MARTITI-723436 format. One record per atom (N, C-alpha, C, CB): residue in one letter; x, y, z. Coordinates in steps of 0.02 Angstrom, whole numbers, plus 50000, padded with zeros to 5 digits. Glycine has a CB too. Layout:
N
aXYZ
...
END
This chain:
117
m497235113444525
m496935109244576
m497295102544580
m496195108144561
v497505100044523
v497865093644522
v498535094444558
v497975091244449
n498875100144546
n499515101244579
n499435101744654
n499845107544552
l498895104844676
l498765105444748
l498635098644780
l498165110144761
s498245094444747
s498115087844774
s498745083544774
s497565084344733
r499165084344724
r499795080644723
r500255082944779
r500155081444655
a500265089444793
a500675092144847
a500435089644914
a500675099844845
v499775089444924
v499505086944987
v499655079544995
v498735088144990
l499575075744942
l499725068544944
l500475067444958
l499535065144878
t500905071444928
t501625070744940
t501795072345013
t502015075344893
l501505077645039
l501635079345109
l501375073945156
l501305086045126
a500805071045140
a500525065745182
a500975059545181
a499825063845158
l501225057745123
l501665051945118
l502345053245152
l501775050045045
v502605059245145
v503235060945179
v503135060645254
v503485067945157
g502575063345278
g502435063045349
g502345056045375
g501815067045365
l502045051745334
l501935044845354
l502595041045360
l501485041345304
f503035041945311
f503645038045310
f504215041245350
f503865037045240
c504145047545368
c504665050745409
c504525050245484
c504725058045389
g503955047345502
g503785046545573
g504305042745612
g503135043145579
p504545037045587
p505055033345625
p505715037045635
p505195026845591
l505845042045593
l506455045945601
l506445050245664
l506575050245540
a505855051645689
a505785055745749
a505665051445811
a505215060745741
a505835045245808
a505725040645865
a506165042645924
a505865033345845
d505945040645983
d506335042146043
d506985038346043
d505925040446107
v507495041646068
v508155038646074
v508335038646148
v508695042446031
i508545032846173
i508735032446243
i509445035146250
i508685025146270
p509525040446290
p510205043246297
p510685038346331
p510165049746337
v511315039446320
v511825035046347
v511845035446424
v512505036846318
r511685041246452
r511745042146524
r511285037546563
r511615049346543
y510735035346532
y510275030846567
y510545023746570
y509595030846533
a510985022146525
a511235015346522
a511735013746579
a511565014046456
s512035018946607
s512525017646660
s512175015846725
s512965023846671
d512505011646763
d512215009346826
d512745010146880
d511965001846820
s512855016346901
s513395017746948
s513195016147019
s513615025046942
g513685016447063
g513555015147134
g513135020547165
g514205014647171
s513195026747142
s512785032147171
s512045031247152
s513035038947147
k511915028847092
k511225027547072
k510935021847113
k511175025846997
k511335016747127
k511095011247169
k510965013547240
k511605005547169
a511385018247265
a511285020947332
a510635024947335
a511875025347352
v510515029047285
v509895032947283
v509295028247279
v509895037947224
e509355023147237
e508805018347231
e508655014847297
e508975013047177
s509175012847333
s509065009447397
s508775014147449
s509725006347422
k508985020547448
k508705025447494
k507975026847480
k509105031947491
l507805027147416
l507095028047397
l506675022047418
l507025029347322
a506945016047405
a506585010047424
a506495009447499
a506945003847397
a507005011747537
a506955011547610
a506455016647637
a507645012847640
s506335021947598
s505855027047621
s505135025447601
s506045033747594
g505025019747570
g504335017647556
g504125017847484
g503875021747595
v504575019647439
v504405019747367
v504445012647341
v504895024547328
d503995010947295
d503995004347264
d504675003047231
d503415003747212
a504904996847232
a505574995147207
a505644996847133
a505714987747219
q505144995447093
q505184996947022
q505195004547010
q504604993746984
m504775008147048
m504755015447041
m505415018547064
m504175018447081
a505705015847118
a506345018447142
a506895017247090
a506545015047208
h506885011447058
h507385010047006
h507295014746947
h507325002646982
a506675015846926
a506555020246869
a506765027446884
a505815020046849
r506615029746944
r506795036546962
r507555037346969
r506455038647027
a507885032346995
a508615032747001
a508945032646932
a508875026947044
q508665028846886
q508955028546819
q508865034946780
q508655022746781
r508365039046798
r508245045346763
r508745050746783
r507545047746777
l509105049746837
l509575054746861
l510215054546820
l509735053646935
t510525060346813
t511195060546783
t511695058246836
t511365067646755
e512315057246815
e512825055046863
e512945060246917
e513485053446826
e512935066646897
e513045072046946
e512465072446996
e513125078746910
e511845071746971
e511275071947016
e511275066047064
e510625072046975
a511445060147038
a511465054147080
a512005054847134
a511595047947038
a512575057647115
a513105058647165
a512895063647218
a513755060947131
f512535068847197
f512295073947244
f511815070847295
f511945079647207
f511335066947272
f510845063947317
f511145058247358
f510245061347279
a511625054647331
a511935049147368
a512415051747422
a512315044647320
a512645057947416
a513115060647465
a512805061647534
a513395067147440
d512165063147536
d511835064447601
d511155061047600
d511755072147614
a511035056847649
a510405053047652
a509795057447661
a510435047947708
r509875063347690
r509305067747701
r509065071147638
r509485073047752
r509455070847585
r509255073947522
r508735069747485
r509865075047478
c508705063347498
c508205058947466
c507575059047508
c508475051647457
q507075062447484
q506445062947520
q505865061447473
q506365069947551
v505355058347500
v504745057247463
v504295063247475
v504385050447483
v504165067047424
v503785073247431
v503155072747388
v504215079447410
g502595074947417
g501965075047379
g501645068247375
g502085077647309
q501085068247343
q500705062047336
q500545061047263
q500065062247379
e500405055047246
e500215053247179
e499475054847170
e500355045747165
m499325059947131
m498635062347125
m498165057247094
m498625068747084
w498375053947041
w497925049347006
w498065042047024
w497995050346931
g498505040847072
g498665034047091
g498265031447150
g499385033547106
g497765035147171
g497355033047228
g497675034347295
g497205025747221
q498205038247296
q498555039647359
q498435046647383
q499295038447350
s497995050347351
s497885057247369
s497275057847415
s497785061647306
d497355061747467
d496805063047513
d496595070347507
d496995061147586
n495945071547505
n495705078347503
n495655081047574
n495025078847468
l495805087447581
l495735090747645
l495005092647656
l496185096947649
w494825094547719
w494125095847734
w493845101547693
w494045097347808
w494255106647681
w494005112447644
w493935110847570
w494475118347653
e494315106047544
e494225103847475
e493575100147466
e494815099547453
w493405095947516
w492765092447514
w492185097447517
w492715087347571
l492245102247563
l491715107247571
l491635111447508
l491875111747632
g492185113447479
g492155117347417
g491855113347359
g492845119747397
g492035106947354
g491755102747302
g491015101847310
g492105096047302
l490785100647372
l490065100047384
l489705106547369
l489935097847456
g490015112247385
g489715118647370
g489635119747295
g490135124347399
f490155118047256
f490105118647184
f489585113947155
f490785117347152
l489535107947182
l489015103347158
l488325106147173
l489095096447191
a488235109147232
a487585112047249
a487415117947203
a487575114447323
i487905122047189
i487785127747143
i487615125247073
i488405132347141
t487955120047050
t487825117246985
t487125114246982
t488345111946967
a486935110547034
a486265107647036
a485735113047037
a486185102947097
a485845118447074
a485365123947076
a485315127347008
a485565129047130
g485885128146975
g485875131246908
g485505126946858
g486575132346883
i485595120446860
i485235115946815
i484495116146830
i485505108746821
a484315116246894
a483605116446913
a483285122946889
a483525115746990
i483625128646899
i483355135046876
i483285135146801
i483805140846899
f483785132446765
f483745132046692
f483155127846669
f484395129346664
a483065122046702
a482515117546683
a481845120746696
a482575111046722
v481765124346752
v481125127446769
v480985133346724
v481115129746843
s481505137246708
s481395143246667
s481245141546594
s481985147846671
n481465135746571
n481345133746501
n480725129446493
n481935130046474
d480325128946545
d479725124646541
d479155128246511
d479535122246609
END
């Protein structure tokens, strides 16, 4: 039992002190700031993306990806909506379905409450 507790303690200490060894490393490709990345960033900013978000998204691209998107302005498109950023709109059938599920849930709770009385 003593050996088992020592082994667990050793593993816990190794895990504690080896945590920084698994820290994130910023790759070298993000550090470059080429003209194609600036072109993609300006195209994103012109299409309505926030300047900081456009910069972050352009920096995430590799050099080949940035050159691909910078070659043709039609390739840079804002697609989709930010679901949790307050920019998402529900369609009419999503509202109707949500209200239906709420009604079914309320009916189930009411039936459960009445049957257990």
